[in-house]
C-alpha positions as a printed NumPy array, in Angstrom:
array([[  0.176,  -0.012,   0.014],
       [  1.3  ,   3.354,  -0.912],
       [  1.147,   6.241,   1.627],
       [  0.584,   9.804,   0.062],
       [  1.683,  12.688,   2.226],
       [ -0.661,  15.536,   0.856],
       [  1.338,  18.068,   3.141],
       [  4.441,  17.377,   1.918],
       [  6.807,  19.585,  -0.331],
       [  7.524,  16.603,  -2.489],
       [  4.805,  16.234,  -5.311],
       [  2.44 ,  13.382,  -5.349],
       [  3.901,  11.538,  -8.53 ],
       [  7.586,  11.753,  -6.855],
       [  6.1  ,  10.002,  -3.874],
       [  4.445,   7.222,  -5.513],
       [  7.532,   6.8  ,  -7.99 ],
       [  9.885,   6.609,  -4.909],
       [  7.774,   4.03 ,  -2.986],
       [  7.115,   1.74 ,  -5.887],
       [ 11.163,   2.288,  -6.678],
       [ 11.917,   1.209,  -3.52 ],
       [  9.653,  -1.808,  -3.574],
       [ 11.126,  -3.023,  -6.8  ],
       [ 14.812,  -2.512,  -5.244],
       [ 13.844,  -4.586,  -1.838],
       [ 12.346,  -7.112,  -3.885],
       [  8.801,  -6.48 ,  -2.131],
       [  7.835,  -6.224,  -6.129],
       [  9.175,  -9.284,  -8.312],
       [ 10.617,  -9.229, -11.846],
       [  7.341,  -9.86 , -13.91 ],
       [  4.91 ,  -8.29 , -11.726],
       [  2.391,  -5.945, -12.797],
       [  1.799,  -2.515, -11.201],
       [ -1.995,  -1.465, -10.52 ],
       [ -3.465,  -0.207, -13.723],
       [ -3.164,   3.672, -13.588],
       [ -7.284,   4.239, -13.24 ],
       [ -7.114,   1.55 , -10.461],
       [ -4.606,   3.329,  -8.461],
       [ -5.31 ,   6.743,  -8.93 ],
       [ -9.106,   5.822,  -7.718],
       [ -7.445,   3.747,  -4.542],
       [ -5.504,   7.136,  -3.729],
       [ -8.342,   9.606,  -4.591],
       [ -5.631,  11.506,  -7.026],
       [ -5.552,  12.362, -10.761],
       [ -4.658,   9.487, -13.04 ],
       [ -2.075,  11.829, -14.616],
       [ -0.398,  11.706, -11.519],
       [ -0.124,   8.118, -11.476],
       [  0.912,   8.259, -15.046],
       [  3.731,  10.559, -14.817],
       [  5.04 ,   8.194, -11.741],
       [  5.06 ,   5.222, -13.87 ],
       [  6.347,   7.228, -16.927],
       [  9.559,   8.11 , -14.519],
       [  9.596,   4.708, -13.714],
       [  9.705,   3.503, -17.127],
       [ 12.495,   5.859, -18.221],
       [ 15.004,   4.783, -15.527],
       [ 14.157,   1.082, -16.603],
       [ 12.15 ,  -0.195, -13.59 ],
       [  9.095,  -1.087, -15.488],
       [  8.207,  -1.956, -18.961],
       [  5.24 ,  -1.087, -20.661],
       [  3.178,  -2.417, -23.667],
       [ -0.17 ,  -0.71 , -24.863],
       [ -2.953,  -2.676, -23.499],
       [ -0.627,  -4.643, -20.973],
       [  0.195,  -1.926, -18.48 ],
       [  3.117,  -1.73 , -16.669],
       [  5.549,  -4.83 , -15.714],
       [  8.364,  -4.924, -13.502],
       [ 11.713,  -5.219, -15.168],
       [ 15.016,  -7.252, -13.898]])
């Protein structure tokens, strides 16, 4: 479960990105595991879908996840 601190100076997308990155680095999220759909996670966290998409895009750029249209995001090795 992700924790969002709305009073933090750190943007929400970065909070999501950092928590998922740590989960991947520590093995909490394993290679091949799918990330929650952006719409699902946004609804769970009561935030905008673009915020989640920005976090996932940062993970993609840094090579932590891969993406295939229609298949979502998957943790990479």
